[in-house]
C-alpha positions in Angstrom: 50.5 81.0 100.8 48.4 83.1 103.3 48.9 86.8 103.0 50.1 87.2 106.6 52.8 84.6 106.1 53.9 86.2 102.9 54.0 89.7 104.6 56.1 88.3 107.5 58.5 86.7 105.0 58.9 89.9 103.1 59.3 91.9 106.4 62.0 89.5 107.6 63.8 89.6 104.3 63.8 93.4 104.3 65.1 93.5 107.9 67.9 91.1 107.0 68.9 93.2 104.0 69.0 96.3 106.2 71.3 94.8 108.8 74.6 96.8 108.9 77.8 95.1 107.9 80.5 94.8 110.5 84.1 95.1 109.7 87.1 94.8 112.1 89.8 97.4 111.4 93.3 96.9 112.8 95.5 100.0 112.8 98.4 101.7 114.4 97.2 104.1 117.1 99.1 107.0 115.7 97.8 107.0 112.2 95.3 109.7 111.2 94.4 108.4 107.7 93.2 105.2 109.3 90.7 107.1 111.3 89.6 108.9 108.1 89.1 105.5 106.4 87.0 104.3 109.3 84.8 107.5 109.0 84.4 106.6 105.3 83.2 103.1 106.2 80.8 104.4 108.9 79.4 107.0 106.5 78.6 104.1 104.1 76.7 102.0 106.6 79.4 99.8 108.1 79.8 99.1 111.8 83.5 99.3 112.6 85.2 97.4 115.4 88.4 99.5 115.8 91.5 97.6 117.0 94.7 99.3 117.9 97.7 97.1 117.1 101.3 97.1 118.3 102.5 94.7 115.6 100.8 95.3 112.2 103.3 93.3 110.1 102.6 90.1 112.1 98.8 90.7 111.7 99.2 91.2 107.9 101.3 88.0 107.6 98.7 86.0 109.6 95.9 87.3 107.3 97.8 86.5 104.1 98.3 90.1 102.9 101.1 90.1 100.3 103.9 92.5 101.4 103.8 94.1 97.9 100.2 95.2 98.6 100.6 96.4 102.2 99.3 99.7 103.4 98.8 101.3 106.8 95.7 99.5 108.1 94.0 96.2 107.6 90.3 95.4 107.8 88.7 91.9 108.1 85.2 91.2 106.9 83.7 87.7 106.4 87.2 86.3 107.1 88.7 88.3 104.1 91.3 91.0 104.4 90.7 94.5 103.3 94.1 96.2 103.0 94.5 100.0 102.9 92.2 102.6 101.5 89.7 100.3 99.8 86.4 102.1 99.0 83.2 100.8 100.7 81.7 99.8 97.3 84.7 97.5 96.6 84.3 95.9 100.0 80.8 94.9 99.0 82.2 93.5 95.7 84.8 91.5 97.7 82.0 89.9 99.7 80.4 88.6 96.5 83.7 87.0 95.3 84.3 83.6 97.0 87.4 83.1 94.9 89.2 86.0 96.7 91.0 86.0 100.0 91.0 89.8 100.2 91.4 93.1 98.4 94.0 95.9 98.7 94.8 99.4 97.7 98.6 99.4 98.0 100.3 102.5 99.4 98.3 105.5 100.2 97.0 107.1 97.0 95.7 110.7 97.2 92.0 110.8 96.6 91.2 107.3 97.9 88.9 107.1 100.9 90.6 108.5 103.9 93.3 110.2 101.7 91.2 113.0 100.3 93.1 116.2 99.5 90.7 118.7 97.9 90.1 117.8 94.2 93.4 116.0 93.8 93.1 112.3 92.9 95.9 109.9 92.0 95.0 107.0 89.7 94.8 103.8 91.7 93.6 100.2 91.6 91.8 97.9 94.0 93.6 94.6 93.7 92.0 91.2 94.6 94.1 88.3 95.8 92.9 84.7 95.1 93.5 81.5 97.0 96.6 80.8 94.9 98.1 84.2 95.8 97.4 85.6 92.3 96.5 89.3 92.0 93.7 90.6 89.8 92.4 94.1 89.3 88.9 94.5 90.8 88.4 98.2 90.0 90.5 101.0 88.5 90.0 104.6 89.6 91.3 107.3 87.3 93.4 110.3 88.5 93.0 113.9 87.5 
């Protein structure tokens, strides 16, 4: 393979790897922690399309978010739901899991992205949901 062609292929591959990930975030317009989670995503290289929603329960139902895993905001990336305060690293993991429809951090645990309160951190889990509706733990975060 000629060196110039190899160099072009490597350059194209590096450019593709550097493309930012885009996520759609649906939220209630009056929620402050949702904005803080959006900041977390943007600080970790995501491009966020922010959508203010009047009927979050209907959106969650349409996306297949189990009611037991619901939180205050819902993201969508690659057609998968991201429910609640899921860390950016776990969103990247979700993208590598074709068996999962989405991931969730139920409730609003202190210390999760967007819910930071000094050094206080609740233990919490990132839960994946597969195509059969079964939940599995993707990541566990310890409390202090």
